N, C-alpha and C positions, 0 to 999 in steps of 0.2 A: 624562502631563498633570500640571502643577504643582498641588500641593495647597496651599490657603491655610493660613497658619500659625495655630496655636491658642495662646492664652495659657495658661500653666501656672497652676493653682490652687495657691496657696502652701501651704494646709493639707495638700493631698495629697502635695506633695513632702516635707513634714515626715514624713508617715507612710512614705513610701518610704525616706527617708534616715536616719531617726533611731532611735537606741537599740536595744534588743534585743527589741522587741516580738515579732517572729517567732522569734528565737532563744530566747526565754524561754518559748515555748509550743509546742514541737515536737510535742507529743502531738496537737494539734488543727490545727496549721498546718504547711505545708511551708515551712521557713525559706528555702529557696533560691528558691522561686517567688514569695515575697511581694513582692520588688522589682518583678517583672514585673507583678503585679496592680496595684501602685501606679502603674506607668507607664501602664497602660491607663486608670486612673481620672483621673490628672492631665491626660493628653493629650486626654481626651474632654470635659473640663470647659470651659465657656464663661466661667468666672469671670475677671474682670480683676483683676490684682494691684493691691494698694494700696487697694482699696475698704474703707472703714471701716464697721463696724456701728454705727448710731446708738444702738442700745440700750445697747451697751457703753460708747460714748463718753460718753453723757449719764448713764448709770447708775452709773458708777464714782465713788465719793466720795473726793476727795483727802484728806479729813481722816482722822486716825488714830483708830480705835476703841480705847479703853482699857478693858480688862477690870477688874472689881472686884478689889481687892487682897486679899480675904479667902480666896482659894483658894491656900493655902500649898503650897509645893513638896513638903512631906512627904506630902501627899495623893497625889502622883504617884509616890512612891518605889516601886520594884519590890522586893518582899520576896525573891522568887526566881522565875526563869523556869522554867516546867514543863520537866522533862527536863534541867535544869541539875544537873550533878554537882559536889559539893564546894562549898566556900565561896569566893566570888570576893573579890578584894582591892580592888574599886572599887564605887562606888554607881551604880545605874541608875535612870532615871526615864522614865515614859511617861504620856501623857495628851493633853489637848486645850487649845488656846488659841483663844478666840473672836476672829474678825477682823471680823465684821459682826453685831452683835447684832440688827439689824432683820430680816435674812433668816435668822438662825440659822446662819451659816456659821462652821465651826470646823475647825481643822487639827490633825491628829494629829502628835505628835512622839515621838521616842525619843532620850534623852540618856544618854550613858555617860561617866562621869568618867575621867580618866587613871588608869592602873593604879598609877602612882607619882607622888607630889607633885602632885596636881591643882591646888593653889593656886598653883603655880609654872608651870603649863602654859597655853598660849593656848586660846581657845575657837575651834573650827572648825565651820562649817556645811557639810554635804555635801548636794548636790542632784543627783538623777538627772534624766534628760531625758524623752524621749518625743515630744511632751509627753504627760504623763499616766502616767508610770511611777513606781513607789514608791521613794523614797529609803530607806525603812526595809527593805522586803523585799529589794530589789535591792542597795541601797548597803550597809546594815548587815549583813543576814543572808547575802548572797551574797559581797560584796566585801571590806569592810574593817572591819566591826564585830568584837566579841570572840567571837561565837558563830556557828555554822551548824548545820544540821540533818542528822542521819544518815538513812539510807535507811528506817528504821522510821517516819519522819515524826513522831517524838515525842521523840527523845533529842538533846540538844545536845552539841557538842564545841567546845573552845576553838581559836581560830585563832592561830597563832604570830605572825603579822605584822599583827595588828590595829593600826589607827592610834591607838587610845587608849593605846598604849604611849608616845606622845609628845605627845598633845593631848587635850583634852576635846572629845568629838565629839557634835554635834547633827545629827539627821536629821529632816526635815520631809516629810510626804506632802502634796504640793501639785500642782495646785490642789484645791479641794473636789471630791469625787467620786473621788479617787485613794486607794486603800487604805482606811484607816479614816476619812479625812477626809470631811466631809459638809456638806450644807446642808439646812435645813428648807424651803428654797424651791427647788423642782425646776428652775425656769427658770435658776437659777445655773449648772447643769450645761451649759446650752445658750448661755450668754452669757459665756464665759470666753476668755481669750487672754493674750498677753504682758503687757499693761498691768495687767489685774486680778491676774494671778499675781504680778507684781512688787509691786503695792500691798499685796496680802495678805501676801506674804513680809515686807515691811517692818513692817506692823502686827503680825504674829506676833512678830517679833524684839523690837519695843518692849515688848510685853506679856510675852514670855518673860523678858526681862531684869528686869522688875519682879517676876516670880515667883522669879527666881534672881538677886537683887541682888549676890551676891558676884562675879558675872561682868560687871557693868556697866562696870568700868574695866579689864577684861582685854583684851589684844591679841586682835583678831578677824580671822579669815580665812574666805574662802568658797572652797570647792572643789566639783568636780562633773565631769560628763562629758556628752557628746553634745549634746542640746538645751539643756543647761545653758550651752552657748555663747551662748544667748539670755538665760536666766534670770540668769546671774552678772553679765555686764556691765550689764544693766538694773538689777539690784538694787544693785550696787556704785555705779553712778552716782547712783541715788536716795539712797543713804546719804550719799555725798559732798555732794549737794545739801542734804539735810536737816541735816547737820552744819554746813554753812556758814550755814544759816538760824537757827542757835542754838536748835535744838529742845531740849525738855526732856531727851530721851534722846540723848546723844552716843555713837555707836557707834564704837569705836576700830578702824576698819577699816585693816588693814595690808597686805593683799594678797589676790590671787585666783589660783587655779590651775584650769585647765580641761583635761580629758583628751578626746582625740578629738572636738574641738569642731565643732559645726555653726555655721559663721560666715558662710557665703554659699551660697545655694541653688545657683546655677549652677556655682560652683566645686566644690562638694561632688559634684554629679552628674557633672561632667566628670572629676573626679579618680577616681571609681569605675571608669570605663571605662579610664582610663589605668592604673589599678592592675591591672585584669584583664589587660591587654596585657602589662604589665611582669612579671607572674607566670605567664605562659604559660597563661592560662585561656581565652583566645579566639583566634580565627584572625586572620591579617593581613587577610583579606577583611572580617571583621566590624569590626575596628578602623579600617580605612581608610574603610569606609562611614560610621562614626560621625564620623570626622574631616571627611569630605566633606559630610555631610548635617546635622550638628548644630553650631550656632554657640554653644550654651550661653550665650545672652544673654537668656533669659526667654521666647523665642518658639520653639516646637517644631513642625516640620512633620510630616506623615504619613510622609514619607520618613525623617525622623530617628527617629520612633517605630518604624518597621520595622527600622531599623538597630540600635536598642537591644534590640528583641525578639530579633533574631538573636544578638546577643552574650549576652544573658541565657540563651537556650536552649543556646548552646554551652558555657557555663561549668558547666552541670549543677547537680546537687544538692549545693551547697557552702554552708556557713554563712558568709555574707558578713562576719559580725562577727568571725570568726577563721577564715581560710580553711583552716587546718591542723587545727582542733580537731575532735575526735570529736563525734558527735551522739547524742542520747538517743532510742533507738528504743522503749523500753518502760520507763517510770518504775517500774512494779511489779516489774520484773526487770532491774536495771541490767546484769547480765551479758550481756544480749542486745544492749546498745548497742555502738556502734562503739568498738573499742579499737585503732584504727590508730596512735595515738600514746599514749605513757605520760603522760597528761595528768591523770587524775583522773576523778571521776564526773561525766559530763555531764548527769545528771538531777537535780542538786542543787536547781535552781530549783523542781522539782516537789515536792520534800520540804519546801522552805520554804513554798510555797503551802498544802500540806496542813496543816502545823504552825500557820500563822497563822489557819487557819479552825477550829481546835479551840476549843471554848468555854472550857476551862480556861486556855488561852493568852490569849485575849482578856480574860478576867477579870483575869489577872495583870498585863496591860498597861494596864488601865483603858480598854480599847478597845471599840468598837462599842456604846457606851452607849445609842444610840437604837434598836438592833435593826434594822440595815440589812437591806433585803429582797433583797440580793444578796451573794454571797460576796466575801471579800477576793481581789483579783487583783493581780498584779504590775504590769499595765498596764491602765488603766481603760477600760472600754467606754463609760462616761459621757462621757469626753473624746473618744473616737474615733468613736462612733456619729454618723452623719450629718455627719461632718467639722465639728464644732461650734466648732473653734478660730477665734476671730474676728479676731485681729490678730497679725501676725508680720512683722517686716521681712524683705525679701528678702536684705539683707546687714546684718551687724553691724559692718562696718568703721567707720562713723561713731561707733558706741558704743565700740568698742575704742580709736579715736583719742582720744575724749574721756576715757576712763579712763587712757590713757597720760599725757595732759596733767595729770591729777590728781596724778601722782607716786607712786601706790601700786604695790606689787610685783605684777607680772603674769607668770605662767608659763603657757605652753601646752605640753602634752605629748601624745605619740601612741604608742599601741601599734602596732608596724609590721606586724601581721598583720590589721588591720582594713581591709576594702575599702569600708566604708560612709562613715564620716567619717575618711578616711585621712590619713596623714602628708602625702600629696601635696597634698590640699586645703588643709591648714594652711600648707604651703610656698607655695602660690599666694597665699594671704592675705598672708603675710609679704613676698612679692615686691611686692605692691601697696602695702603700708605703707611699704616702702623705708626702714626704719630703719637707721641706721649700726651697723655691727658693732663691738662692743667686745671680745668674746672669741670668737676664731675657732672654727669647727667642730672638735670633738674627741670621742673616745670617753670615756665615763665607765664606771667599773668597780666591781665588788664582788669582793673576794678575787681580784684580778688577772684577773678574767674580764670581758669587755666586756658591760655591762648595757644599753647604749644609746649615744646620741650627744647632744651638747648644743652649743648656740651661744648666745652672749649678745649681744643687741642693746641699743641705748640705750632703756631703758624696758621691755624685755621679754626673757624667756628662753624658748627653745624647746628641748625635749628629746624624744628618742624612747626607747622601752622595747623592747628586743629580745625577740622571742618573745611579745609580748603582743597580745591582740586588743582589741576595742572597750572592754571593761571591764578596764582595766589591772590593778587590784588583785586581780581574780578570777583572771586568767591568770598573772600574775607577782607574787604577793604580796610576796615579799622585795624585789624591785627597786622595786616601787611604794612600799613603806614607806621605803626608802632615799632615793628621789627626794622623797617628801613631807617627810622630815626635813630634807633640804637646802633645800627651799623655805621651810620655817618658819625656818630659820637664816639665810636670805638669802644662801646660798653655793651656787655651782655644785656639782653632785654630784662625788664624788672622781674624780680622774684615774686 
């Protein structure tokens, strides 16, 4: 009997498809079963896409809150990170910027200056996705910042391929409720979405530049990954709009780069099953059923749900965010974890979480000043609980097209081992954009070894990173830094 179609709830697809929420918490979640759980939730929802929440729509103030200027940047300077050995050659800062004085909403940031000649280097903002995952804990401490945490949960070590080798790096925990960021108005946690997050990010940036005036006229870039495929185009378009309106603060936005981006709900979901099939993870029977039963057009039948369930069961306990990566079985004893590949310690995220909950660490970071009644987490329960995300476009294609027309530099890149926001979904997006090719597809190299592939379109560059999962700088730090350096220079990575 034919089963009537059910509309997919946008927020639940976000949770199925984005960032490393399950991969970052393997001690309490089965990372391979998480997508199946999200499938059940989204397909059982009766929510109609596109419905806007009136509270958010009417409650978001388009004006920019400006913080008092007496909070000098020196008050946010980090003297030393606990567990940091030796003297570092760059300055670090951390603290809060208020984005809404009325509700008491404040965002936590971590800023690290370039290790050499910071006055000559650009300012780069990094945003993680989720929505609701920490750009500090995940982005800075796991992926591309100067430090990470050893298995004792308290000692730091330097990362050789940190991005502050070539830029001044700024990380924001956004929206409020993520990491150390907070609001004194609890309802803020239940009334957030893309628009409020974008507005708060812009307000943060304006006020942060007043606190750090030396960076006001610096070339500015925005980078990030996953659901930052929403954050970054939305913020970049807002900056372009505000600059044209001759705002008091003119942000010198030069370009954006987004890794393993979520740009279109249906294309992202379709590409995941295509990826499974292309990597011998599911049977022909399961893949044929999906092709027959799922149109990936926003409407999903019970038959389609069953086909996706079968495929998910067949692929087994695999980390979708890097299908070849080992998994963390016991963070207290990493030797028990999978060592199927010479990859590194898969439990690092647990060490970071433990470290950032230490009181002496929070004191050094000028963090948790209100005494939050919940621990620091890499992905926020405040954002995820009850699916509180209020607004999120089904596709970011109009926003990407608008950004292309602005003329700023746009790079998309993909780790080729990610099945969640895969290179296939990005290529589907590029097919729809239909941009003229200016530089044909070719390999790019480091030390005569293929590090990935790159193609140059009119207005956009797409690159892959070979051997990298969803979090490219974490899985392939050297290749990620090389690609990032090329992006800043405005040149395709070396042939």
